[in-house]
N, C-alpha and C positions, 0 to 999 in steps of 0.2 A: 551277835548284840554284845556293845562294847561296856561294860558296867564299873567304875571307878570305886575301887576298895577302899584305898586309900590314897590321901594327899596329903604333902606335908613339905615343907621348905625347908633348907641347912641356913647355915650363919648367912651365907652371902648370898640368899635370895630366893638360889635357884631352888628346882622343882624337881622332887621323888615322886612319884605317881606309880599306884598298883593297877593293873587293869587288867581283867579277865575279860579274853576276846582274843579273834583272829590274828593275831602277828601280822600278819600279809594284808590286812585291813586297816595298820593304825596311821592317823592323820599326824606325823612326824616327815625328818628331814629323813631321816635315816631307821632303816630294821635292821640288828643283828644276827643273823644266819648261825645256830650252834651248828662249825661245820668241821667236817675231818681235813685232816692237813693236806689232803688232797684236790678238796674241793670236790668232789663228786657227791652231787645233792641228789641220793636215791628217794631216801625213806626220813621219814620223823619230820622235823619244825624243816629242813632244808629242801625235802623234796616237796613241800607243801609250798613253799618259796618259790623254787624254780618250775613246780608247775601252773601258780598263778602269775609269776611272772614272765614266762614264757623262756622259749632256747636262749633269749640273749645273755642270761644270766650266766646259764653254763658255758656258753662259747667263752664269756669273759673270765669264767674263774679257771676254765681250760691253758687259755689263753696265759693268764696270770702264774697259775702254777710253771709250765713251760719255759716263760722267761725268767722266772725266780726261782722256781724249787716249791716243792713242799712248803705249808706255812705252820710253823714249829707249833706244840703245843706250847699255847699260855700267850701264844699272838695272834695279828688277826690280817687282813687285808680287805680290799672294799674293790667292789663293780658296780657298775649299773643295776639298776632296778627293775630293768624291761616294762613288763605293762603293770608294775604295780604302783600305786598311788605314791609313795615313801620317791626320793630321787638317788639313792643311794641302797645298796644294800653291804653291810660290814660284816665280813665272816671271823667270826671270834673261835677260835680252836681252845677248847676247854680238854681238860685230862679227862683218860678215863679212868674208872677209879678203879683201884686197885688193893685200897685202903695200907699205902705203905707211910700216909702223912703226908707225901710230897703234896698231895692235889690242890688243898686249900689253895695254897700260893699260885700254883700254877692257874687255877680260876679266876685268882684274881687280878692275875698277871693278865689273862685273855681281855676280863673288862677293862681296863687302863687302858692296854694297847687298844680293843675297840672305841672308847674314848679318846684317846689323842687321836687318832685316824678322824673322827669327828670335829674335833676344835680343828688338826688341820686344815679339812674340807672348811671351816666357817659355818659347821651346821648348827641350829641351835635346838634341834629335838631328836630325841633319841629313844626306840624303844627294844628291849633285848627281854630273851624268853630265859629260861631258867637252865641254862648253858651245862652241857654235861649230865642232866639230872633224869635226861631220856633213856635211849639204848644204850649211854655211856657209863650207866649204874649210881653218877654220884648220889649218895642219898637229899633228899629233898629237900628237908631241915636244913641240913649243912647249906645244902647250895645256896637256900634266900639268906642264910647268914651271911655267907662270903662274898654272897653278889652286892647284896645292900652295903655291906660295909666298904665292899670297892668303890662303890658309885658313889657314896658320903666322902668318903677319904679323898676320891677323885677331886670332888669339888671342892672340898677344903684348902688342897694345894692349887686348884686352877678359880680363883674367887670371882676372876675378871675373862672367864672364859666365854667365849661366844656359846658354849651347847652350855641350855639355859631350862635342860628338861630332860629327866630319865625317866622313863618308863619301862616298870617289870611289868609285861607281859605275857601272861599263860591261858590258853583256851582252857585248861582242866582246874575244874575249881577249887579241889584238893591244895593243887599248885600256888594256884592265885593266892589262897586265904594262908598260906604259908608265909609267902612274901607281905602280904598285907600285918601278918603278925609279926615278923622280924623289923619291917619298917617302923609301925609303934613303939615297938621297943627301943629301937634304934632313934629313932626321930626324938624320940619322948614325948608324942601327940597324943593327943585326947580326940581321936576321932570315932 
């Protein structure tokens, strides 16, 4: 079940939304996969996307890596979405948490690269999870802060973008609530 925990608009009118629900069922043009650099979709969010979307997502991902090399941390790649309701899967590679201070910038870069791809493909709506906050160990409160800030800054720098809606979508209540609290704080919204 999809539950909207927060919805607000940035100055340019673009929408930031926080959803608790299944990312693989989001009614958007593209979902963002929390990927590893080799785009091997075995577990976590990536595994769920691959299972729900079917084998074509892994085939396209393997071809992408063969043709371009591994996806660098802080960047992204795009494939079709197989059997998913969305049209594309954007595979964003966030950092593995080491505690060395470089992780927030790398995570923000992964979000910007994912949104740049959405813009390049003329997409209007994107849903993304708490990239790096699962098995990569990025602290969830900091993840919510960095991702929300990166989305808001990207919108501020792209007010005329085709991208009009970005949803932070997480299936677990704790992560979804952290994102909702952070969105309220950053967007100054009463919700």
